[in-house]
VOTIRO-125692 format. One line per 8 residues: number of its first residue (from 0); their letters; for each residue x, y, z of C-alpha. Coordinates in pm, whole numbers, plus 50000, padded with zeros to 5 digits. Example, Ala and Ser with C-alpha at 12.3 -4.5 7.8 and 13.67 -1.06 7.14 Angstrom:
BEGIN
0> as> 51230/49550/50780 ~ 51367/49894/50714
REM end
This chain:
BEGIN
0> msrphpnp> 50334/47976/50310 ~ 49970/48061/50249 ~ 49731/48200/50504 ~ 49356/48250/50457 ~ 49208/48590/50519 ~ 49010/48601/50844 ~ 48711/48740/50652 ~ 48705/48698/50274
8> pdrgaapg> 48628/49031/50109 ~ 48293/49100/49957 ~ 48317/49059/49581 ~ 48063/49334/49531 ~ 48228/49585/49757 ~ 48365/49908/49625 ~ 48734/49921/49540 ~ 48975/50017/49811
16> pagdetgl> 49091/50375/49861 ~ 49432/50317/49709 ~ 49295/50227/49369 ~ 48963/50412/49331 ~ 48888/50783/49328 ~ 48555/50744/49506 ~ 48692/50521/49779 ~ 48993/50744/49839
24> aaglaagt> 48783/51060/49861 ~ 48529/50889/50087 ~ 48806/50764/50315 ~ 48964/51107/50345 ~ 48626/51273/50401 ~ 48532/51037/50686 ~ 48492/51230/51006 ~ 48537/51576/50845
32> atrvlamr> 48169/51666/50796 ~ 48162/51880/51111 ~ 48473/52078/51016 ~ 48343/52133/50661 ~ 48013/52256/50803 ~ 48197/52501/51028 ~ 48390/52643/50732 ~ 48070/52687/50530
40> lvmlgvla> 47899/52868/50817 ~ 48200/53098/50852 ~ 48175/53182/50482 ~ 47802/53251/50519 ~ 47883/53477/50812 ~ 48122/53679/50597 ~ 47854/53714/50328 ~ 47599/53825/50588
48> vsallsdg> 47834/54085/50733 ~ 47908/54212/50382 ~ 47536/54246/50312 ~ 47469/54429/50638 ~ 47753/54674/50574 ~ 47622/54761/50229 ~ 47344/55011/50170 ~ 47097/54731/50101
56> alhagshw> 47049/54818/49736 ~ 47244/54513/49625 ~ 47051/54255/49823 ~ 46684/54180/49785 ~ 46488/53950/50012 ~ 46579/53655/49793 ~ 46943/53702/49899 ~ 46867/53618/50258
64> filagyaa> 46637/53336/50155 ~ 46915/53179/49945 ~ 47171/53210/50227 ~ 46927/53059/50477 ~ 46848/52774/50238 ~ 47217/52706/50183 ~ 47280/52702/50559 ~ 46992/52460/50615
72> sslwlaat> 47114/52236/50333 ~ 47465/52234/50478 ~ 47326/52129/50818 ~ 47129/51848/50653 ~ 47432/51725/50459 ~ 47647/51720/50773 ~ 47379/51533/50967 ~ 47325/51265/50701
80> arrrnser> 47687/51223/50588 ~ 47735/50906/50796 ~ 47405/50742/50703 ~ 47371/50790/50327 ~ 47560/50714/50008 ~ 47870/50933/50030 ~ 47913/50965/49652 ~ 47556/51083/49601
88> lawittll> 47590/51335/49883 ~ 47918/51453/49732 ~ 47743/51535/49403 ~ 47462/51711/49588 ~ 47720/51917/49774 ~ 47902/52005/49452 ~ 47583/52122/49280 ~ 47471/52314/49589
96> daalaayi> 47808/52492/49614 ~ 47806/52576/49244 ~ 47452/52713/49270 ~ 47543/52942/49562 ~ 47864/53069/49402 ~ 47691/53133/49067 ~ 47395/53302/49236 ~ 47613/53542/49435
104> vleymmaa> 47814/53639/49125 ~ 47503/53676/48911 ~ 47309/53869/49174 ~ 47586/54120/49217 ~ 47630/54166/48843 ~ 47257/54218/48786 ~ 47203/54451/49084 ~ 47526/54650/49096
112> adaadepg> 47467/54864/48790 ~ 47551/55193/48956 ~ 47651/55078/49303 ~ 47947/54855/49215 ~ 48233/54892/49459 ~ 48549/54702/49536 ~ 48431/54546/49868 ~ 48109/54433/49703
120> tlasrlpa> 48300/54286/49412 ~ 48529/54093/49643 ~ 48236/53967/49850 ~ 48055/53846/49537 ~ 48354/53639/49428 ~ 48439/53505/49772 ~ 48208/53197/49760 ~ 48334/53097/49414
128> fllllesg> 48699/53090/49519 ~ 48650/52950/49870 ~ 48420/52671/49754 ~ 48659/52597/49467 ~ 48937/52542/49719 ~ 48713/52328/49940 ~ 48610/52117/49640 ~ 48973/52059/49547
136> ltlrprht> 49056/51941/49898 ~ 48797/51663/49870 ~ 49029/51496/49613 ~ 48742/51456/49366 ~ 48877/51620/49049 ~ 48563/51544/48849 ~ 48349/51722/49105 ~ 48583/52020/49101
144> avfvalva> 48572/52033/48721 ~ 48190/52029/48727 ~ 48189/52306/48988 ~ 48422/52522/48780 ~ 48223/52457/48463 ~ 47888/52552/48622 ~ 48012/52870/48790 ~ 48214/52981/48488
152> gvwsgalg> 47919/52905/48261 ~ 47682/53129/48457 ~ 47950/53395/48492 ~ 48038/53402/48122 ~ 47669/53385/48028 ~ 47597/53696/48233 ~ 47893/53874/48073 ~ 47775/53780/47727
160> lglleprl> 47424/53899/47805 ~ 47560/54231/47928 ~ 47762/54279/47609 ~ 47466/54190/47387 ~ 47217/54402/47581 ~ 47384/54722/47704 ~ 47042/54846/47815 ~ 47056/54606/48111
168> glppagpn> 47311/54838/48269 ~ 47546/54567/48398 ~ 47878/54670/48557 ~ 48177/54725/48326 ~ 48282/54404/48154 ~ 48657/54455/48207 ~ 48677/54377/48583 ~ 48435/54087/48548
176> ifgllsfl> 48627/53937/48258 ~ 48943/53958/48468 ~ 48760/53794/48760 ~ 48631/53515/48536 ~ 48975/53447/48391 ~ 49123/53447/48742 ~ 48861/53194/48850 ~ 48931/52968/48551
184> vagafvie> 49307/52979/48612 ~ 49255/52910/48981 ~ 49026/52620/48890 ~ 49289/52470/48661 ~ 49553/52495/48935 ~ 49321/52342/49197 ~ 49222/52051/48970 ~ 49584/51977/48877
192> gslrlrrg> 49690/52000/49242 ~ 49402/51775/49345 ~ 49511/51514/49090 ~ 49870/51521/49213 ~ 49766/51506/49577 ~ 49526/51219/49509 ~ 49800/51022/49332 ~ 50039/51089/49618
200> vatmlrle> 49790/50984/49886 ~ 49690/50676/49685 ~ 50057/50576/49649 ~ 50115/50623/50021 ~ 49811/50413/50108 ~ 49918/50144/49862 ~ 50264/50125/50016 ~ 50123/50102/50367
208> heratlar> 49872/49835/50260 ~ 50144/49628/50093 ~ 50373/49665/50395 ~ 50091/49549/50621 ~ 50032/49250/50393 ~ 50400/49159/50377 ~ 50436/49201/50753 ~ 50242/48875/50796
216> fvpagidl> 50516/48690/50608 ~ 50836/48897/50618 ~ 51033/48980/50934 ~ 51072/49342/51035 ~ 51361/49519/50864 ~ 51315/49351/50524 ~ 51138/49589/50287 ~ 51009/49426/49968
224> vrrdgpta> 50768/49707/49879 ~ 50817/49881/49544 ~ 50755/50256/49532 ~ 50721/50281/49155 ~ 50420/50052/49117 ~ 50229/49760/49264 ~ 50462/49522/49443 ~ 50317/49182/49341
232> lqprhacl> 50621/48970/49245 ~ 50952/49143/49196 ~ 51295/49012/49095 ~ 51551/48989/49372 ~ 51864/48794/49445 ~ 51821/48539/49722 ~ 52014/48271/49900 ~ 51790/47967/49940
240> laldirgf> 51802/47711/50220 ~ 51628/47373/50229 ~ 51632/47159/50545 ~ 51518/46797/50568 ~ 51520/46537/50843 ~ 51710/46234/50719 ~ 51534/45903/50766 ~ 51211/46063/50877
248> saltrrwg> 50992/45795/50717 ~ 51180/45519/50901 ~ 51143/45707/51230 ~ 50769/45740/51170 ~ 50728/45369/51106 ~ 50924/45277/51417 ~ 50799/45535/51668 ~ 50453/45622/51540
256> earvldwl> 50315/45935/51383 ~ 50191/46099/51703 ~ 50529/46088/51875 ~ 50733/46181/51570 ~ 50507/46481/51512 ~ 50633/46639/51834 ~ 50991/46591/51715 ~ 50908/46751/51382
264> lavralah> 50754/47054/51549 ~ 51061/47092/51768 ~ 51289/47088/51462 ~ 51068/47343/51288 ~ 51077/47575/51587 ~ 51455/47539/51609 ~ 51498/47616/51238 ~ 51259/47911/51251
272> eavtahgg> 51447/48070/51539 ~ 51783/48030/51366 ~ 51659/48158/51030 ~ 51492/48462/51185 ~ 51794/48537/51402 ~ 52011/48565/51089 ~ 51773/48789/50895 ~ 51608/48522/50682
280> lvdkyvgd> 51247/48425/50646 ~ 51082/48085/50650 ~ 50884/48035/50332 ~ 50721/47695/50368 ~ 50705/47380/50577 ~ 50673/47086/50341 ~ 50639/46753/50518 ~ 50956/46709/50721
288> gvlaqfvd> 51128/46989/50529 ~ 51177/47360/50581 ~ 51230/47610/50299 ~ 51382/47948/50385 ~ 51520/48247/50198 ~ 51769/48520/50270 ~ 51672/48817/50054 ~ 51805/49111/50253
296> gapaaqaa> 52134/49280/50172 ~ 52395/49215/49904 ~ 52434/48862/49760 ~ 52756/48802/49954 ~ 52585/48906/50278 ~ 52294/48675/50201 ~ 52527/48380/50152 ~ 52717/48457/50472
304> aalacvre> 52393/48484/50669 ~ 52261/48158/50525 ~ 52581/47970/50611 ~ 52586/48118/50962 ~ 52224/48006/51001 ~ 52312/47651/50895 ~ 52600/47642/51141 ~ 52375/47762/51422
312> ievrmram> 52118/47497/51333 ~ 52393/47235/51355 ~ 52490/47357/51699 ~ 52131/47362/51818 ~ 52065/47015/51676 ~ 52370/46883/51854 ~ 52236/47018/52183 ~ 51891/46877/52106
320> nearrrqd> 52032/46533/52027 ~ 52231/46535/52351 ~ 51907/46594/52540 ~ 51736/46322/52336 ~ 52017/46078/52416 ~ 51954/46127/52786 ~ 51589/46038/52721 ~ 51683/45725/52523
328> lpplalta> 51547/45876/52203 ~ 51712/45837/51862 ~ 51915/46133/51732 ~ 51778/46344/51448 ~ 51999/46422/51149 ~ 51939/46709/50907 ~ 52045/46773/50551 ~ 52092/47141/50470
336> slhagevl> 52112/47249/50105 ~ 52217/47598/49997 ~ 52183/47762/49657 ~ 52160/48122/49534 ~ 52024/48307/49233 ~ 51765/48546/49096 ~ 51407/48477/49200 ~ 51066/48644/49196
344> vgvlddgl> 50959/48735/49549 ~ 50628/48868/49673 ~ 50278/48802/49801 ~ 50012/48663/49571 ~ 49667/48756/49700 ~ 49354/48659/49506 ~ 49123/48798/49774 ~ 49069/48457/49938
352> raeftvlg> 49420/48341/50019 ~ 49743/48533/50055 ~ 50062/48341/49984 ~ 50423/48451/50011 ~ 50586/48306/49700 ~ 50937/48262/49566 ~ 50960/48152/49204 ~ 51229/48110/48944
360> pamnalar> 51501/47881/48805 ~ 51699/47911/49127 ~ 51417/47738/49315 ~ 51418/47452/49065 ~ 51796/47423/49097 ~ 51763/47411/49477 ~ 51534/47108/49445 ~ 51802/46929/49242
368> vearakre> 52071/47026/49494 ~ 51853/46896/49776 ~ 51786/46564/49600 ~ 52155/46510/49531 ~ 52251/46599/49889 ~ 52006/46339/50019 ~ 52151/46073/49789 ~ 52499/46155/49915
376> nlpvavsk> 52374/46161/50277 ~ 52542/46499/50331 ~ 52486/46711/50642 ~ 52551/47034/50447 ~ 52552/47074/50067 ~ 52646/47406/49906 ~ 52627/47496/49539 ~ 52920/47645/49353
384> rvmrllgp> 52741/47980/49327 ~ 52714/48007/49704 ~ 53080/47915/49747 ~ 53175/48196/49509 ~ 52962/48443/49704 ~ 53131/48338/50029 ~ 53471/48409/49875 ~ 53766/48387/50115
392> aapparrl> 53525/48318/50402 ~ 53414/47991/50244 ~ 53484/47692/50474 ~ 53683/47390/50359 ~ 53472/47171/50133 ~ 53503/46877/49900 ~ 53367/46894/49549 ~ 53129/46615/49459
400> prrpgeed> 53184/46436/49127 ~ 52892/46432/48888 ~ 52707/46110/48825 ~ 52508/46010/48518 ~ 52175/46194/48514 ~ 52302/46486/48725 ~ 52403/46710/48436 ~ 52130/46964/48515
408> cpdlfgle> 52232/46991/48882 ~ 52463/47278/48985 ~ 52818/47193/49089 ~ 52799/47083/49451 ~ 53029/47097/49752 ~ 52994/46905/50074 ~ 53086/47078/50402 ~ 53209/46902/50708
416> pvpltvas> 52993/46935/51021 ~ 53075/47223/51252 ~ 53366/47120/51478 ~ 53271/47009/51825 ~ 53496/47273/51984 ~ 53309/47546/51795 ~ 52973/47397/51890 ~ 53062/47385/52257
REM end
């Protein structure tokens, strides 16, 4: 059963969040600009308090100019986040964060020759570690890697310069080397965690998207979604049911297409209600036929549900024909064909049409069972495989002898109609 999308997707649109790093990060960042801005301003407040508590020797006027510029840039980024290209703004943010973190580290190292203290050291490294964590939470590992590379590059460059030129009077290299190594290790952990979190979120979004897609075709309670990869078509065992109205062409010629169409819709509605009530799903309506599958549960349970569905359809048709008799309308007779086997089940979606599909040899065998049942004018035809699945619960049936040309058809059994006492 295929259904067109209400709005065909734009071929030039960016990939969805479940399959593209940019789309996923943009989706997760939507609506968080204000909170990110608040966290940046809190960090700037900590840096300002640290500067005010120091003796002032470590912070020239450029320090306050840089902090003010960073604050203004953060306000601009938050204000334009909803109106501009999110990926471009993300790179601007990454470079801005790296510049601030590198500047604070470099400024402290260059100015703290004789005034280095533990609070000042911690304050100088605070932006690097806090902005590293914030970058990792954006789920953009490439941005995080660039941030780490830029900050570590400036940091290691300053250390190398201090070792090559002792006259500059930089602070002792030991604590700074330890700080640099700590930052690199933290960066590696954040990048690896960001990758794992991104894969987990992408998998969750994929599962929810596929469940939403399948929900248009599959009744609630039947989960066809794979957790180890894209669902597409997957092998499953199914019990297959084909229903046809016997003599439908003759009825159309006698009563006219317009009137017979109402009868066909009534039979379809009746079949759909019975199939759904027994945990099956209607796959297609083909002419005067209905194709349904039972894919939930063990094979034996599928066969039992399919047979119970057929019996309920018989009962409902008997009641419908009784009402038709009172209206002087001809009775409608159905042929139900049952077969079981391995099939490929899933939704094929090319972006324009989504179609729930069942493929495989079992479907081809069902067509042969259906054709043979029509030739024999049987109310219910069941293949040998279904009878085996029913086991002791299988109803009395007569085995049909093979005729020439039916060698490729499964062994077939004809069931008697449901007894009138059971129907009543």
